[in-house]
N, C-alpha and C positions, 0 to 999 in steps of 0.2 A: 461950170461942171461939164464934163464931156458927155456926149450923147451917142446913142447907137442909131444909125440910120437903117430903117427897115422898110422895104417896099410894102405899100398898102395891100398889094395883091397877095403877098406872102406873110402878112403880119401875124405874129403869134407871140405869146409870152415866151421868153427865152429860158424855158425850163423843159427838159426832155429826158427820156430814158433811152439808152442805147442797148440793144439786145444782140449779143454775139451768138449768131447761129453756129459759128465754128465751135464755140465752147459748148453749146447744146449737143452738137454731134459728138464732141470729145467725151462729154459726160455719159451719153448713151453707151458709147463703146467701152468706157471704163466699167460701167455697171454690167454690160454683157460679158466682158472678159472676167469679171469677178465671179459671175454666176456659172459660166461655162455653157457649152452648146446645148445642154439638155433642158435648160430652163427658159421658158418664153417670157419676154418682158411685155407687160401691159403698161405702156407709158401713160402716166396720169397727166391729163391736160385740163382738168377741171379748174373752176374759178379763173377762167381766162388764162390757163397755164400759169397759175399762181402769180398773175399780174404781168406775165411776159407776152401775152397775145396768143390765144389758143390756136387760131387759124395758121398763123405763120409758123408756130412751133410744130403743130400737127403736120403741116406740109413738109417741114424739114425732117421730122421723125419718120414720116412715111417714105420719103426719098432714101432714108438710110436703112430701110428694110424693116422697120417696126411693124409687127403683125397685129398689134392690138393698141388701142387708145382707150383711156378711161376718162369718162366725164361724169358729172353729177346726175344729169337728168336730160330729158328730151330737148329742152330749150338750148342746151349747150351742144347737142349733137347735130341739130338741124343745120346751123351755119356751116359745119364741117362737110356735111353731105352736099349742101348746095354749092360749096366751093369745089366739089369734085373729089373730096377725100373718100377713098374706097376701102381703106383699112378697116378691119373689124373694130367696132366701137361698143364698149361695155357701159351700160347705164348703171352706175354703182349704187344709186339710192332709189331704185325702182321707178315707178311712174304713177301718174294720176289717172283716175277713171276718165276715159275719153281720149287718152293718148295712144291706146293700144293699136289702133289701125295704122297710125303714122309710124309707130315703132316697127310693125311688121313690114309696111311698105318700104321703109328706108333701110331695111335689113339691119336693124340695130339689135343688140343683144341685151335684154333687160335682166337685172338682178331681181329675183322674186323671193318671197318668203311667206306669202299668205294665199289661202284658198281662192279668194276673190281675184287675185292677180292671174292665177292659172285659168280661171273661168273666162276672164276678159280676153286674155291672149288666145285662148282656144277658139272663142267665137270670132275674134278678128281674123285669125288665120283661116277659118272656114269661109268667112265672107270674101276674103281675098284669094281664096284657092291656093293657099300656101301650106305645104305639108312639112312637118318636122321643123318648125321655127325653133332655133336654139334659145335656151334660157339657162341662167346660172342661179343656183339655189344658194341663198345666204343663210348661215346658221349662227345663232347667237350663242357663242361659247363662253360668254362672261363679260362682254363689253356692255351689255344692257341697253343697246340702242336698237338697231334693226336686226332682223333675222328670225327664222323659225327656231323655237326652243326645241331641245331634244325631246321633250314630252309631246310636242305637237307634230314631230317629224313623221310618225307612222301614217297619219292622215294625209299629209302632203305627199308622201311617197305613193300612197294609193291613188291619189288624183293624178300624179305625173305618169304612173304606169298605165292608167286608163285613158290618158290623153292621146288622141290619134293625130293631132296636128302640132304638138310640141315635143321637143327633144331636150332632155336634161344633158347639156353639154358640160356645164361647169358646177363646181361646188366651192364655196368660199366662206371665210370668216374674217374677222378683224381683231387684231391683237391690241389690247389696251395699254400695255406697258413694255413695248419692245425695246425701249432705250434703257430700261432698268434691268441690269444684267442678273441681279439676284432676286427678281420679282417672282415669287412662287406662282402667281396668277398666270404667267405666260406658259409655264409647263402644264398647269392645269387646263388652260385653254387648248393647248396642242393635244393633250391627252383626250379631251372631250371631242376634238375635231377628228382624231383617229377613230374614236368610237362611232362617230357619225358616219364616217366612210364605211366602216364595217356594217353598220345597220343598213346603209344604202345597198351594199353588195348583197346582203341577206334578202333584200327586197327586189333583187334583180335589176338594180339601177347602177350603172357604172359610168359616171361622168368622166370625160377624157381630160378635163382641165381642173386641177386642184390648186387653189391659191389662198394664201393667208398673209403673206409677208408684205409689209410696207417698207419704206426706206430703212427704218431702224432695224427691222428684222433681216432685210437684205444684207446689211453690214454685219450684224452680230449673231444671227441665229440661222445657220444653214439648214438645221433640221426643220425649219418652217417653210423652206422654199417650195417643196413639192415640184410641180412642173410648170408653174407660172407664178410670177410675183408682180406687185403693183408699186413700183417706185414712183415717187412724185418729186419731193423737194430735192433729192439727190440729182435729178436731171437738170436742175436749175442752179446747182453748185453748193448746196447746203445740206446739213443734217443736224439733228439735235445732239448735244453731248450725251455720252453714256454715263450711267451711274451705277455704283455698287455701294450698299450700306449708306445710302444718302449722300455719297461723295462722288464727284466727277472723276471718271477714269479715262485713260487714253492708252494707246498702244498701236503698233503697226497693224494689228488685226482689226482694229476698230476705226480704220481710216480708209477713205476712198479718195483718190487724187482728183476730185472733181473741182471745176472752176466756176466761180459765179458767172452767170450769163448776163445779168443786168448791171449796167452802170447808170447812175442817175446824176444828171448835171444841171447846172443853171449858170447864170452870169450875174455879175455884180450890177445892180440897178443904180445904186447911189453910194457915195462915200462921204461921211460926215466927220468933222473934227469936233469932239465933245470935251467939255472940261471935266475936271475931277468932281466927284460927288454928284454926277448927273444920273438921274434915274432913267432907265431904258425900258421901253415896252409896257404892256398892260400891267397895272398894279405896281409898277416900279420895283419889281422884285430883284432887279439887278441894278446896282449903283456902282459907277466907275470909281476906283480908288485913286486913279491919277488921270491926267488927260489921255484921251484915247482916240484912235481912228476906227470908226465903226462903218462896216459895209452893210448895206441893205440888199437882201436877196429876194427876188420875186418868186418866192415859194413859201408855202405855209401848210397848215393842217388840212386845208381843202384839197391840197395836192397829195396828201398822205404823209407829210412829214410829221411824225408823232410828237405831240406836245411834251411827252416825257423826256425829250432830248434837251429841254432848256437847261438842265443841270448835268453838265458833263459831255454834252454832245459837241461834235466838232466836224469841220469840213476841211477840204484840201484846196488851198489857193496858192498858186505860184510856188509849188514844191514845198509848201509849209502847211502844218495844221493850223487852223484858226478856230477858236472856241465859239460856240453859239452862246450869245448873251441875251438875257431877258426871255420872256415867254414867247414862244412861237405863236404867231397870230394866223388868221385864216389865209392870208395871201402873202405875208412878208415874214422874213426871219432876219435877225441881226447877228452879225459875227464880228469879232474883234480882230482887225487886221493891223493893229499897232505893231510897228516894227517889220512888217512884211514889205520888202523892197518893191516899190513901184506899183503896188496894187491899185487898180483904178477901175472905173466904170467899163463894163464889157468883158472883164476878165472871166475866164471860165472857172467854175467852181464845181468840185466833185462832192456830191452829197453821199453817194454810195458808190464804192468802187476803189480802184487803185490808180496811182499816178506817181511816177518817179520813185518807186520804192515805198511809198506811203499807202496806207489802206484804211478805209472805213467800210465795214461790211454790215450785212443785215444782222449778224450775230451781235455786233456791238450796239446797233440801234435797239435790238430786242432786249439786251441786258439793261440798258438805260431806261427803257420804257416798261420794263418788267413784263415782257411778253415773249413771244417766240418769233424766229425769223419768218415763219409762214405768214403771220399777221403783218409784219413789216412789208413784205413783198406784195401780198394781196391788197394791202391798203394804199398802194400808189394809185392815185385816182385816174379816171378816164381823161381828165383834162391835161394830163401829162402825156404828150404824144410819144409813141414808141418809134424809134428808128432802128431798122434791122440791118445788121452788118453781116455780110456773108463770110 
């Protein structure tokens, strides 16, 4: 059996992800062109930029002129600031008690929706001698997760008006069904959001940034754009299919020419000749019908390769598709390379990505695993090193 020689100094499992920063830049500009010059993009880099690497993606987006970045919480924002990112950063899910001084010190913009958050930030701003620290108010218009309810809004408005150290810069909500084109709930949410804006104006509050649209709404609902949007998955080359009456629909108006940013690769670790009627993998769920040539890949579910791919999953080897056979284990995956000319140890294998006109993308993985592309990308584990390609 052939072997791969690897220096001890650089030893690593031959499984990695390549991140195309050129494609990230392309996708940002596609989104910006789609929106026009009057809509600000808050580029979402939460969850380690959906598995692509938050710092590297944030640096690239900042270099391209992005004025806002969206993260989940303080722990995601701190590494960006420490690395020198000066772009405005929105904390989209608020903060924990005790984090308020760090938020003010690092000039982060928190999303708020409760009286206690206003009180904490007001006191922190006083202690740090900061006046008019910006906040964005989130309203629950029907998602049922985070946000002030319309009934609670008058009390929050009163607190914000009386605050001498905070400034209501933004107003936001989140749409629950932006990919469902005939969902009445979206129109109801947008109507509720308009009513909230009117109520704020009646209370003398005029936030300068209004945002509700995620990737789905960026593509399908221009009435939801206002003057800022929060695209996430589109920046990384994907979006969910759109539906009407429970059926998937498509059309030129429902497409953005974005490109996948991440390519996931490995190499063949071993090749084995197995006889007919040979059970493969845990539980023997796959049995060869004839003699076969089976390649072992050094990648498994601990790397984020979803176990749901054992039935129908495939990879690309030497300009051919090769089916995954047997259950995916923690560190290893088997693929059938019978008939693939010359396949051998060390050959590069594409798990996610394109090669020579062939493609396996996160949508395909998601369909087989009965999930969404977001989970496929976010699920690629930290032990898979990311290599950045300019």
